[in-house]
C-alpha positions as CSV (number, residue, x, y, z in Angstrom):
1,M,7.3,-37.8,-46.6
2,F,10.4,-35.8,-47.7
3,M,8.2,-32.7,-48.3
4,M,6.6,-33.0,-44.9
5,K,10.0,-33.2,-43.2
6,R,11.1,-30.1,-45.1
7,L,7.9,-28.3,-44.0
8,F,8.4,-29.2,-40.3
9,A,12.0,-28.1,-40.6
10,L,10.9,-24.7,-42.1
11,I,8.4,-24.2,-39.4
12,A,11.0,-25.0,-36.7
13,L,13.4,-22.6,-38.4
14,L,10.8,-19.8,-38.5
15,C,10.0,-20.3,-34.8
16,G,13.7,-20.2,-34.0
17,L,14.1,-16.9,-35.9
18,Q,11.1,-15.5,-34.1
19,Q,12.6,-16.5,-30.8
20,A,16.0,-15.0,-31.9
21,N,14.3,-11.6,-32.7
22,A,12.2,-11.8,-29.5
23,A,14.4,-9.6,-27.4
24,Y,11.9,-8.3,-24.8
25,I,9.1,-9.5,-22.6
26,L,6.2,-7.1,-22.2
27,I,3.9,-7.7,-19.2
28,P,0.7,-5.7,-20.1
29,M,-1.2,-4.2,-17.2
30,D,-4.4,-3.2,-19.1
31,D,-7.5,-5.3,-19.4
32,E,-5.5,-7.9,-21.3
33,Q,-3.7,-9.0,-18.1
34,K,-5.3,-12.0,-16.5
35,N,-3.5,-11.6,-13.2
36,H,-2.5,-8.1,-12.3
37,L,-1.6,-8.9,-8.7
38,K,0.8,-11.7,-9.6
39,A,2.4,-9.5,-12.2
40,Y,3.8,-7.3,-9.5
41,G,5.2,-10.4,-7.9
42,I,6.9,-11.1,-11.2
43,A,8.4,-7.6,-11.3
44,Y,9.7,-8.1,-7.7
45,W,11.1,-11.6,-8.6
46,I,13.0,-10.1,-11.6
47,L,14.6,-7.5,-9.3
48,Q,15.6,-10.3,-6.9
49,N,17.4,-11.9,-9.8
50,E,19.4,-8.7,-10.3
51,I,17.8,-7.8,-13.6
52,E,16.6,-4.3,-14.4
53,I,12.9,-3.9,-15.4
54,E,11.2,-0.9,-16.9
55,W,7.9,0.4,-15.6
56,L,6.0,2.0,-18.5
57,L,3.8,4.5,-16.7
58,N,0.4,5.1,-18.3
59,F,1.3,2.7,-21.2
60,R,-1.4,0.0,-21.2
61,G,-2.2,0.4,-17.6
62,G,1.4,0.7,-16.3
63,S,3.0,-2.2,-18.1
64,F,6.4,-3.7,-17.4
65,M,9.1,-4.5,-19.9
66,V,12.3,-6.5,-19.5
67,K,14.9,-8.1,-21.7
68,Y,14.0,-11.6,-22.8
69,Y,15.1,-14.5,-20.7
70,K,13.6,-18.0,-20.9
71,T,13.5,-18.2,-17.2
72,I,11.3,-15.1,-17.0
73,E,9.0,-16.4,-19.6
74,A,8.6,-19.7,-17.8
75,E,8.0,-17.9,-14.5
76,C,5.2,-15.9,-16.1
77,Q,3.6,-18.7,-18.0
78,L,4.2,-21.8,-15.8
79,S,4.6,-20.6,-12.3
80,R,2.4,-17.6,-11.9
81,G,-0.1,-17.5,-14.7
82,V,0.8,-13.9,-15.7
83,S,-0.1,-12.6,-19.2
84,Y,3.0,-11.6,-21.3
85,E,4.0,-10.8,-24.8
86,V,7.3,-11.7,-26.4
87,I,8.4,-8.8,-28.6
88,P,11.4,-8.0,-30.9
89,D,13.8,-5.1,-30.3
90,S,12.1,-3.0,-32.9
91,K,8.8,-3.1,-31.2
92,A,10.4,-2.4,-27.8
93,A,12.2,0.6,-29.3
94,G,8.9,1.8,-30.9
95,I,7.2,1.6,-27.5
96,L,9.9,3.7,-25.9
97,R,9.8,6.3,-28.7
98,E,6.0,6.5,-28.2
99,I,6.4,7.1,-24.5
100,G,9.2,9.6,-25.0
101,N,7.0,11.8,-27.1
102,P,6.7,15.0,-25.0
103,E,3.1,15.3,-26.2
104,V,1.9,12.0,-24.5
105,N,1.3,11.5,-20.8
106,M,3.6,8.6,-20.4
107,E,7.0,8.0,-18.8
108,V,9.5,5.2,-18.2
109,V,11.2,4.4,-14.9
110,K,13.8,1.8,-14.3
111,L,13.2,-0.6,-11.4
112,E,16.6,-1.4,-10.1
113,K,16.6,-2.2,-6.3
114,V,14.8,-4.9,-4.4
115,P,12.9,-3.1,-1.6
116,K,13.4,-4.7,1.8
117,I,9.9,-4.8,3.2
118,A,8.8,-4.8,6.8
119,V,5.2,-5.2,8.1
120,Y,4.5,-3.8,11.6
121,S,2.2,-6.5,13.0
122,P,1.7,-8.3,16.3
123,E,2.4,-12.0,16.7
124,G,-0.4,-14.3,15.9
125,K,-1.9,-12.2,13.1
126,Q,-2.6,-14.1,10.0
127,P,-1.9,-12.7,6.5
128,W,-5.7,-12.4,5.9
129,D,-6.1,-10.0,8.9
130,D,-4.6,-7.3,6.8
131,A,-4.9,-6.4,3.1
132,V,-1.2,-5.7,2.6
133,T,0.1,-8.9,4.1
134,L,-2.7,-10.8,2.2
135,V,-1.7,-9.4,-1.2
136,L,2.0,-9.7,-0.5
137,T,1.5,-13.4,0.2
138,Y,-0.7,-13.8,-2.9
139,A,1.8,-12.0,-5.1
140,E,4.7,-14.0,-3.6
141,I,6.5,-10.9,-2.4
142,P,8.6,-11.6,0.7
143,Y,8.3,-9.5,3.8
144,Q,9.6,-9.4,7.4
145,V,7.3,-9.0,10.4
146,V,8.4,-6.5,13.0
147,Y,6.7,-5.1,16.0
148,D,7.2,-2.8,19.0
149,K,10.4,-4.3,20.3
150,E,12.2,-4.1,16.9
151,I,11.1,-0.5,16.4
152,V,12.0,0.6,19.9
153,L,15.4,-1.0,19.5
154,G,16.0,0.9,16.2
155,E,15.9,-1.9,13.7
156,L,13.8,0.0,11.1
157,E,16.9,1.2,9.3
158,K,17.3,-2.3,7.9
159,Y,14.2,-1.8,5.7
160,D,13.3,0.3,2.7
161,W,9.5,0.1,3.1
162,L,7.3,-0.2,6.2
163,H,3.6,-1.0,6.4
164,L,1.6,-0.4,9.6
165,H,-0.9,-3.2,10.3
166,H,-4.3,-1.9,11.4
167,E,-2.8,-0.7,14.6
168,D,-4.2,1.8,17.1
169,F,-1.3,4.0,18.0
170,T,-3.4,5.9,20.6
171,G,-3.4,3.1,23.1
172,Q,-7.1,2.6,23.1
173,Y,-7.0,-0.9,21.6
174,G,-8.9,0.0,18.5
175,K,-11.8,1.4,20.6
176,F,-13.3,-2.1,20.5
177,Y,-14.1,-1.8,24.2
178,R,-17.9,-1.4,23.9
179,M,-18.5,-4.4,21.7
180,Y,-15.6,-6.8,22.5
181,R,-14.3,-6.1,26.0
182,N,-15.5,-9.5,27.1
183,A,-14.1,-11.4,24.1
184,A,-11.2,-13.7,24.8
185,W,-9.2,-12.2,21.8
186,Y,-9.6,-8.7,23.1
187,Q,-8.6,-9.5,26.6
188,E,-5.5,-11.4,25.3
189,Q,-4.6,-8.4,23.2
190,V,-4.7,-6.1,26.2
191,K,-2.7,-8.5,28.3
192,N,0.0,-8.9,25.7
193,A,0.2,-5.2,25.0
194,E,0.6,-4.3,28.7
195,A,3.2,-7.0,29.1
196,D,5.2,-5.7,26.1
197,A,5.0,-2.1,27.4
198,K,6.4,-3.2,30.8
199,A,9.1,-5.3,29.3
200,L,10.3,-2.4,27.2
201,G,10.3,0.0,30.1
202,F,7.1,1.9,29.6
203,N,4.4,2.5,32.2
204,K,1.5,2.5,29.7
205,V,0.7,1.0,26.4
206,S,0.0,4.5,25.0
207,E,3.5,5.6,26.0
208,L,5.0,2.6,24.2
209,K,2.9,3.3,21.1
210,L,4.0,7.0,21.1
211,A,7.6,5.9,21.2
212,V,7.0,3.6,18.3
213,A,5.3,6.3,16.4
214,N,8.2,8.7,17.0
215,N,10.7,6.1,15.8
216,I,8.6,5.6,12.6
217,K,8.6,9.3,12.0
218,T,12.4,9.4,12.3
219,Y,12.6,6.5,9.9
220,V,10.5,8.3,7.3
221,G,12.4,11.5,7.7
222,S,15.7,9.6,7.1
223,G,14.5,8.3,3.8
224,G,12.0,5.5,4.6
225,F,8.8,4.7,2.7
226,L,5.7,4.4,4.9
227,F,2.4,2.9,3.8
228,T,-0.6,2.3,6.0
229,M,-4.3,1.7,5.8
230,C,-7.5,1.9,7.8
231,S,-6.9,2.8,11.5
232,G,-3.1,2.8,11.0
233,T,-3.6,6.2,9.3
234,D,-5.6,8.5,11.6
235,S,-4.7,6.8,14.8
236,Y,-1.0,7.4,14.0
237,D,-1.5,11.1,13.4
238,I,-3.8,11.4,16.5
239,A,-1.1,9.8,18.7
240,M,1.5,12.2,17.2
241,A,-0.8,15.2,17.9
242,A,-1.4,14.0,21.4
243,H,2.2,13.6,22.3
244,H,1.9,16.1,25.2
245,T,-1.4,14.9,26.7
246,D,-3.3,11.9,27.8
247,I,-6.3,11.0,25.6
248,C,-7.0,7.5,27.1
249,E,-9.7,6.9,29.6
250,S,-9.2,4.7,32.6
251,M,-10.4,1.4,31.1
252,F,-7.4,1.7,28.7
253,D,-4.6,2.9,30.9
254,G,-5.8,3.0,34.5
255,D,-6.3,6.8,34.8
256,P,-8.7,9.3,33.3
257,A,-7.9,11.3,30.1
258,D,-6.9,14.9,30.3
259,P,-10.1,16.9,30.2
260,A,-8.2,19.6,28.2
261,A,-6.7,17.1,25.8
262,Q,-8.4,18.7,22.7
263,S,-6.8,22.1,23.3
264,K,-3.4,20.5,23.8
265,L,-3.2,18.7,20.4
266,D,-0.1,19.6,18.4
267,F,-1.1,19.5,14.7
268,D,2.4,20.6,13.7
269,N,3.6,17.1,14.8
270,T,1.3,15.1,12.4
271,L,2.0,13.9,8.9
272,A,-1.3,14.4,7.2
273,F,-4.1,15.8,9.4
274,K,-5.0,19.1,11.1
275,D,-7.7,20.7,13.1
276,F,-9.6,17.5,13.9
277,L,-11.8,16.9,16.9
278,L,-11.2,13.9,19.2
279,R,-14.0,11.4,19.9
280,P,-13.1,10.8,23.5
281,N,-16.1,8.6,24.4
282,P,-14.7,5.1,25.0
283,L,-18.0,3.5,24.0
284,E,-17.9,5.2,20.6
285,Y,-16.2,3.2,17.8
286,E,-14.5,6.3,16.3
287,F,-11.2,8.1,17.0
288,S,-11.9,11.6,15.7
289,S,-13.6,13.8,13.1
290,I,-11.0,12.7,10.4
291,D,-12.9,9.6,9.3
292,G,-15.7,9.6,6.7
293,T,-17.2,6.2,7.5
294,K,-20.7,7.6,8.2
295,E,-20.9,9.4,4.9
296,H,-19.9,6.3,3.0
297,A,-22.4,4.1,4.9
298,R,-25.2,6.4,3.8
299,V,-24.2,6.0,0.2
300,G,-24.2,2.2,0.3
301,E,-22.0,-0.4,-1.4
302,Q,-23.5,-0.1,-4.9
303,N,-22.8,3.6,-5.2
304,D,-19.6,3.8,-3.2
305,V,-16.7,4.5,-5.5
306,F,-13.6,6.7,-5.6
307,T,-11.8,8.3,-8.5
308,L,-8.0,8.3,-9.1
309,F,-6.6,11.5,-10.3
310,D,-4.6,11.8,-13.5
311,F,-1.1,13.2,-13.0
312,S,1.5,14.3,-15.5
313,A,3.8,11.3,-15.9
314,K,6.7,13.5,-17.0
315,W,6.4,16.1,-14.3
316,D,4.6,14.3,-11.4
317,L,6.4,11.0,-11.4
318,V,5.7,9.9,-7.9
319,P,1.9,10.2,-7.9
320,T,1.8,8.8,-11.4
321,M,3.6,5.6,-10.1
322,L,1.3,5.3,-7.1
323,T,-1.9,5.6,-9.2
324,Q,-1.1,3.1,-12.0
325,C,-4.2,1.1,-12.7
326,H,-6.4,-0.3,-15.5
327,T,-9.3,1.9,-14.4
328,R,-9.7,5.4,-12.8
329,I,-12.9,4.5,-11.1
330,V,-12.4,2.1,-8.2
331,K,-15.1,0.6,-6.0
332,G,-15.1,1.8,-2.4
333,F,-14.6,-0.3,0.7
334,M,-15.2,0.4,4.4
335,G,-13.0,0.2,7.4
336,Q,-12.7,1.5,10.9
337,T,-11.2,4.5,9.0
338,T,-12.9,4.4,5.6
339,S,-11.7,7.8,4.2
340,F,-10.5,11.2,5.3
341,H,-12.6,14.4,5.4
342,K,-10.8,16.9,3.2
343,A,-11.2,19.7,5.9
344,S,-8.9,17.7,8.1
345,I,-6.2,17.2,5.5
346,K,-3.2,19.6,5.5
347,S,-2.8,21.8,2.5
348,E,0.6,20.3,1.5
349,V,-0.8,16.8,1.3
350,L,-1.4,15.3,-2.1
351,V,-4.8,13.8,-2.7
352,M,-4.6,10.9,-5.2
353,G,-8.0,9.4,-4.9
354,E,-11.3,11.0,-3.8
355,T,-15.1,10.5,-3.5
356,K,-15.9,14.0,-4.7
357,S,-19.6,13.8,-3.9
358,L,-18.8,13.2,-0.2
359,N,-15.8,15.6,-0.1
360,T,-13.6,12.8,1.2
361,A,-10.2,11.6,0.2
362,K,-9.4,7.9,0.0
363,Y,-5.8,7.8,-1.0
364,I,-3.3,10.5,0.0
365,H,0.5,11.0,-0.1
366,G,3.1,13.3,1.4
367,T,6.8,13.7,2.1
368,L,8.8,14.1,5.3
369,G,12.5,14.9,5.1
370,K,14.1,12.4,2.7
371,G,11.2,10.0,2.9
372,T,7.5,9.6,1.9
373,W,4.3,8.3,3.3
374,T,1.0,7.1,1.8
375,Y,-2.3,6.7,3.6
376,Y,-5.1,4.5,2.1
377,G,-8.5,4.5,3.7
378,G,-10.5,1.2,4.3
379,H,-9.7,-2.3,5.4
380,D,-10.0,-4.7,2.4
381,P,-10.5,-3.6,-1.2
382,E,-12.5,-6.7,-2.1
383,D,-14.6,-7.0,1.1
384,Y,-16.9,-3.9,1.4
385,Q,-17.6,-4.2,5.1
386,H,-15.2,-6.5,6.8
387,F,-16.3,-7.6,10.3
388,V,-14.2,-9.2,13.1
389,G,-14.2,-13.0,12.6
390,E,-15.2,-13.1,9.0
391,P,-13.5,-15.5,6.6
392,P,-10.5,-14.3,4.7
393,T,-10.8,-12.8,1.2
394,D,-9.6,-15.3,-1.4
395,L,-7.5,-13.2,-3.9
396,K,-7.6,-16.1,-6.4
397,L,-11.1,-14.7,-7.0
398,H,-9.9,-11.2,-7.5
399,P,-6.6,-11.3,-9.5
400,N,-7.4,-8.1,-11.3
401,S,-8.5,-6.0,-8.2
402,P,-7.9,-2.3,-8.9
403,G,-8.0,-1.6,-5.2
404,Y,-5.3,-4.1,-4.4
405,R,-3.2,-2.8,-7.3
406,L,-2.8,0.5,-5.5
407,I,-1.1,-1.3,-2.6
408,L,1.3,-3.0,-4.9
409,N,2.2,0.3,-6.6
410,N,3.6,1.4,-3.3
411,I,5.6,-1.8,-2.9
412,L,7.5,-1.1,-6.2
413,F,7.9,2.6,-5.5
414,P,11.2,2.3,-3.6
415,A,12.7,0.3,-6.4
416,A,12.2,3.1,-9.0
417,R,14.6,5.5,-10.6
418,K,13.6,8.0,-13.2
419,K,15.0,7.2,-16.6
420,P,17.3,10.1,-17.7
421,Q,15.8,12.3,-20.4
422,K,17.5,12.1,-23.8
423,T,19.1,15.3,-25.0
């Protein structure tokens, strides 16, 4: 009995010593991670608790490392089911030495600031109506909903990061007229939009949306981070290009479109796209020649993939952060705007993900003034062809989704500061 007690005491002592030497928590983001999406929520939660966390770019899929706290371990293990490793100082130091080697394509950034997140979305929309709000909710990352009134009144300056819900900034109500003009939800959407425009002092919904788009552009130029998907990408740029002309037919705004609208487009006023052709037919479910949906439809779900580019972590820090993933080949997914024809993309825009065989870009990025923007084609990374009224995606079934990881990379981007190089 005495020997058994001594044995248990020795085991307890050894465990205690292991805990004492366990100075860091490593949250792997390679294939060993059982819930990649929740791991981003852990990183955000750590920042909320005013603790710095390091993002290890290109190390095991873009892992996170933080000083050991029992509360962080409990949050990973008990609350969120996130894989983690408790490691001693010596191993953490070895990881940083490996990453610091100038010959390896890795880098460390410190995450220091909690990004204040706003989602531009109309009232009544549920989290599952939009991939970003869906994954924010699943990852337990808080956000504030704003819409036209808040943006017109200049409230964007309160936020570091803005996502545009699948909005139609052209004032054509998503070009759902042909299929859904008799649907109650469509008629309610039109009614509410017209009432909002009038209440805010605009004669047309298209005029309100242009004012919103202009304020968003000012926000980005002043240092904001903009992220948007699906029709929130091309419809935004189309509205900006059409700021001097009317592209809405009478069923949308009560009067006909300008027949010379195409020639009056101002491509200098857009963020990403140039030289595109409008699709003015109100019965066509398409805004312009930017979108590559038809090409992807011909390929089919089984063969539709896009490839993430590899960037130099030490020199191209921003795109490296935005493309962190445990795979470079990501399955495609459709949307009203599925991808972007490369011929329509401005030369200064950075393509981060492409379907080379179709000559389309899926994931693009650029800067404006002091801020940045990211466009991501498609509606839902885990629902290939999402239709109106379909049930929501259950992210519990897709905790390791590469497509959703790209969204969450953008969430953490505003929190990052490059770690100073050692001399």
